[in-house]
N, C-alpha and C positions, 0 to 999 in steps of 0.2 A: 377518515381517520386511520383505517387499517392500511391504506395505501401509503400513509406517511410514517408508519412505524419503522420501516427500514431507515428512513431519514434520521429518526431519533437515535437509532443504533449508530449511524455514521457520526452524529454529533458527539455521542459518548466516546467513540473511538478517536475522533479528532481531539477532543478535550483531554484524553488520557494518553496521548501519543508518546509522551516521554517515558511512560512505563513500558509501553510496547517495545521501545527500542533498547530497553535495558537488558533483554535476554542475551545470553552468549550467542555469538554469531559464528557460522562456519567460515572457513577461509577459502581462498582460491584453490589451494591444493585439495581441500576437502570436497569442493564442488567438482573438480576434475575426477577425483576418485569415485564419487557417486555416479557421475555420468558414465564412466567406464563400466561400472557395475550394472547400470541400467542398460547399456548397449549390449552387454553379454546376455542379459535376460531377454531383451527383445529378439535377438538373433536366435535364441533357443526356443522361445515360445511367446510370440508377440501378444496374443490375447491374454495369456496368464500374466505376463509382465505388466501390461497396462492396468490390469485389475489390482495388482500388487502395489503399483506406484501410488494409488490413491488410498490404500489401506493404511490406517495409522500404525498398524502392527505388521505391515508387509515388509519391513526392513529397508525401505527406501526413503525414510524421512530422518533427517539428522539436524536437530535444533531448528534453525530457520532455513535449512536446505531441503529442497524437494525436487522431484522430477516433473517436468512438464513436457507434453508431447502434442504434436498436431499432425493432421493429415496433410500430406504434401500435395495432394490434388485439390482438395476443397478448402484447405486452410483451417478446418474445424479443429478446435482445441479438444483433445481427448482426455488429457490428465493435467492436473495442476491445481491452482487455487480454485475453490468451488465457484467463485463468482465469474471465473473465466471460462469454465468448461462449456462446450457447445457453441461457443462464439468463434468468429472468424479471426484468426491471429492477425491477418492483414489489416484489420480495422484498428488495431491498438496503437495509440500514441501516448507519449508521456506528457506531463504538464508543460514541458518546454516546446512541445509540438513535434518532437522526433517520432517518426513512424517506425518504431523499432520492430513491430510485428511484421511489417512489409519487408524490412531488411532481413529478418530471419528467414521468411518464406522465400525470398528471391535468391539469397546467397547460400543457403545450406546445401551441402554436398555429401554424397556417400563417402565413407572412409576418411572424412576430414572434419575438423572441429573449427567452427568459426566463433569469433568473440564479438558480442554485441553489448554495448553499455547504454544504460538508460536509467530513468527514474521509475521506481515501482514500489508499492507498499510491501512490507514484511507480512508474513502470515498473521492474521488476526489484527491487522491495522489497516487504516486507510490513508496513512501519511506516506507519500512517496519519498523514497531515499535512493541514493545512488546504488545501482545494481550492475553487475557484470555477469553475463550469461555465456556459457559454453554450449554450443548447439551442434549436433551431429546428425547427418542424414542416415537413416536406417531403412532403406528400401522405400516403402510407400508412406512411412512416417518419419518425422524428425523429432528428436528428443533433446532436451537441454536441462542444465542445472545452473543456477546462478547464485552468486554470493553477494552479500550486501557490503559495499565498500564504505565502512563507517568513517574513515578519514575524509573521503571525498564528500560524504554527506554533511559532515561538520562544516566543510568549507562552503558548500552550496546552499545549506538550509536557510541562511540569512536572506538569500535572494529569492527563495521560493515563497511567493505571497500566499496569504490565506485564501485569496480567490482562486489561485492556481490549484491549491489543495482541494477546495470545494468542487471545482470543475472536474478534477480527477476522480473524486469520490462519486460524483453523480454520473459521469460519463463512463468511467472504467469499472469502478467497483459495483455500481448499481446497474450499469449497462443501459443507460437511458440515452435516447437519441438527442443529440445536442440541439436539434431543430424542433424538438417536440415540446409540448406544454408541460409534461411531467418533469422534464429536465429543468425547465424554468422554475417550476414549483420547488424542486429539490434544492436548487441554488438559493432561492429566496428563503426557504425554511432553514437551511444550514446557516446562511449569513445572519438572519434575524436571531436565531437561537444562540449562535456563537457570540454575537454582539452583546446579547443579554448576559451571557455567562462572563464575558470580559468585564462588563459593567459591575456585575455582582462581585467578582473577584476584586476589582478595584475598591469597591466600597468596603469589603471585608478587610483588605489591607489597611485602608484608611482608619477604620474603627480600631483595629489592633494597634496602630501607631498612636492614636489618641489615648487609648487605654494605657499603653506603656509610658506615655508622657505624664501619667498621673491624673488624667481627667476622669471624672466619674460618669459612666453612662447614665443618661436621663437628665443630666444637668445642661443648662444653656451653653456652658463653655464646651462641653463635649459635643453638643449638636453643632456649634459653630465650627469646631475643629473638623468634624466630618463634612460639613457643608462646604468649607473652603478647601478641603483636601490638603490640609497642612502636612508638609513633609513629603508631598508627592508632586 
């Protein structure tokens, strides 16, 4: 049961995803400015800067913008969203299959900023949305800042299936091996629970419709209305 608690957290995040996307987002210019600030900090004192990047009060977090960095030799993620730290950036793929982590690792250069677009969740969410990151090589580390492209997300969200979101949550957010049994358990648990939530929501909508139609709860006509799903 303890092993499945994180799955329940993912279920809650997936179920409440619309609220997570409601926060004000940083823009492309904001992301570029934060990356410039981060680059200056790394060049001045790398260890101090890396510690500040993950500090909520360190001055390097702005709404949904944050700094992520990885080691350019090992690929190990040094700063960024908590679920990603310590993992190999090269292993990251988005729900569409794009190996954006490998693209960052292979193409980053000193004194230059590359642009990588992919799908990735906002902080405190597990729902992937369109993201564009600016990544710069800074000696033996590379750092980036990405902004969430809400207009692109609105266009693509309809094509992102629930299964793709479940796979992303279990593989990327939870960090589970897609060939392992825990990954399979995570997918089954998410799918079962979300299906039950969908069914409960549908029943609630039907009951509300029947009540608004003037039918009295507890009566045969109300039960028939709910049973047939009248109006849906």
